[in-house]
C-alpha positions in Angstrom: 10.5 -8.5 8.8 8.6 -5.5 8.2 6.4 -7.0 5.4 5.2 -9.9 7.7 3.8 -7.2 10.1 2.5 -4.9 7.4 0.7 -8.3 5.8 -1.0 -9.2 9.0 -2.4 -5.4 9.2 -3.5 -5.4 5.5 -5.1 -8.7 5.9 -7.2 -7.7 8.7 -8.7 -4.9 6.4 -9.2 -7.2 3.5 -10.9 -9.9 6.3 -13.3 -7.0 7.5 -14.3 -6.5 3.8 -15.0 -9.9 3.3 -17.3 -10.0 6.7 -19.1 -7.3 5.3 -19.6 -8.9 1.9 -20.4 -12.5 2.9 -21.5 -15.1 1.5 -19.6 -13.8 -1.8 -16.2 -15.4 -2.4 -13.1 -12.9 -2.6 -11.6 -13.0 -6.0 -9.1 -10.4 -6.0 -7.5 -7.5 -3.8 -5.4 -4.5 -4.9 -2.9 -3.2 -2.8 -1.1 0.3 -3.3 2.5 0.3 -2.2 4.1 4.0 -2.0 7.4 4.0 -3.6 8.5 6.1 -0.5 7.3 3.6 2.1 10.6 1.3 2.0 7.9 -1.7 1.5 9.4 -4.7 -0.7 6.6 -6.2 -3.0 7.7 -9.5 -3.3 8.4 -9.9 0.5 5.2 -8.6 1.0 3.5 -10.6 -1.4 5.4 -13.8 -0.2 4.2 -13.0 3.5 0.3 -12.5 2.3 0.3 -15.6 -0.1 2.6 -18.1 2.2 2.0 -17.2 5.4 -1.1 -14.9 6.3 -3.4 -16.2 3.5 -2.8 -19.8 3.9 -5.6 -22.1 5.2 -8.0 -18.9 4.9 -10.8 -18.0 2.4 -7.8 -15.9 0.9 -5.6 -18.5 0.1 -6.2 -18.4 -3.7 -6.9 -14.8 -3.9 -5.2 -12.8 -6.9 -3.1 -10.1 -5.8 -2.4 -7.0 -8.0 0.0 -4.3 -7.0 -0.1 -0.5 -8.0 2.7 1.7 -7.1 2.2 5.2 -6.0 4.8 7.8 -6.7 6.1 9.9 -4.0 4.8 13.7 -4.0 6.4 16.1 -1.9 5.2 19.8 -0.5 7.6 22.4 0.5 6.9 23.8 4.0 7.8 27.4 2.8 5.6 28.1 -0.1 3.5 25.0 -0.8 4.9 24.0 -3.9 4.2 20.3 -4.8 6.1 18.2 -7.1 6.9 14.4 -7.7 10.4 15.5 -8.6 13.5 14.3 -6.4 14.7 17.9 -5.2 17.0 19.1 -2.6 15.7 22.8 -2.8 12.6 24.5 -3.9 12.1 26.9 -6.5 11.4 29.5 -3.7 14.7 28.5 -2.1 13.2 26.4 1.0 14.6 23.2 1.7 12.1 22.0 4.1 9.6 19.5 2.6 6.8 17.0 3.6 6.2 13.6 1.8 2.3 14.1 1.3 1.7 10.9 -0.9 3.7 7.8 -2.1 4.9 6.9 1.5 1.9 4.4 2.6 0.9 1.0 1.6 -3.1 0.3 1.7 -5.6 -1.6 0.4 -7.5 0.0 -2.3 -10.2 -2.6 -3.3 -11.3 -6.2 -2.6 -13.2 -7.8 -5.6 -15.8 -10.6 -5.2 -16.9 -13.2 -7.7 
């Protein structure tokens, strides 16, 4: 399960932020999920709540998910778009995904 491994990586970041803000208690964390990442939000949430955070200081933390649209950039002319295209307006067909492919911790809030 890809999401379980990702949950452990995200949790490590969250725990690091918590360590730097002791003795405050974590209240909420916001996680950005790129729509081109292939990550299933429900599986990720389940992994965090029911496996990774269970029995930790984060057991009752509120999880907020934000979704990031993919953005591509033409390697020929540099044109950027969030639209799904097979050909660029310059005629090029070689693109890089420059955003919307990653999943990361945006913020951790404390009470």
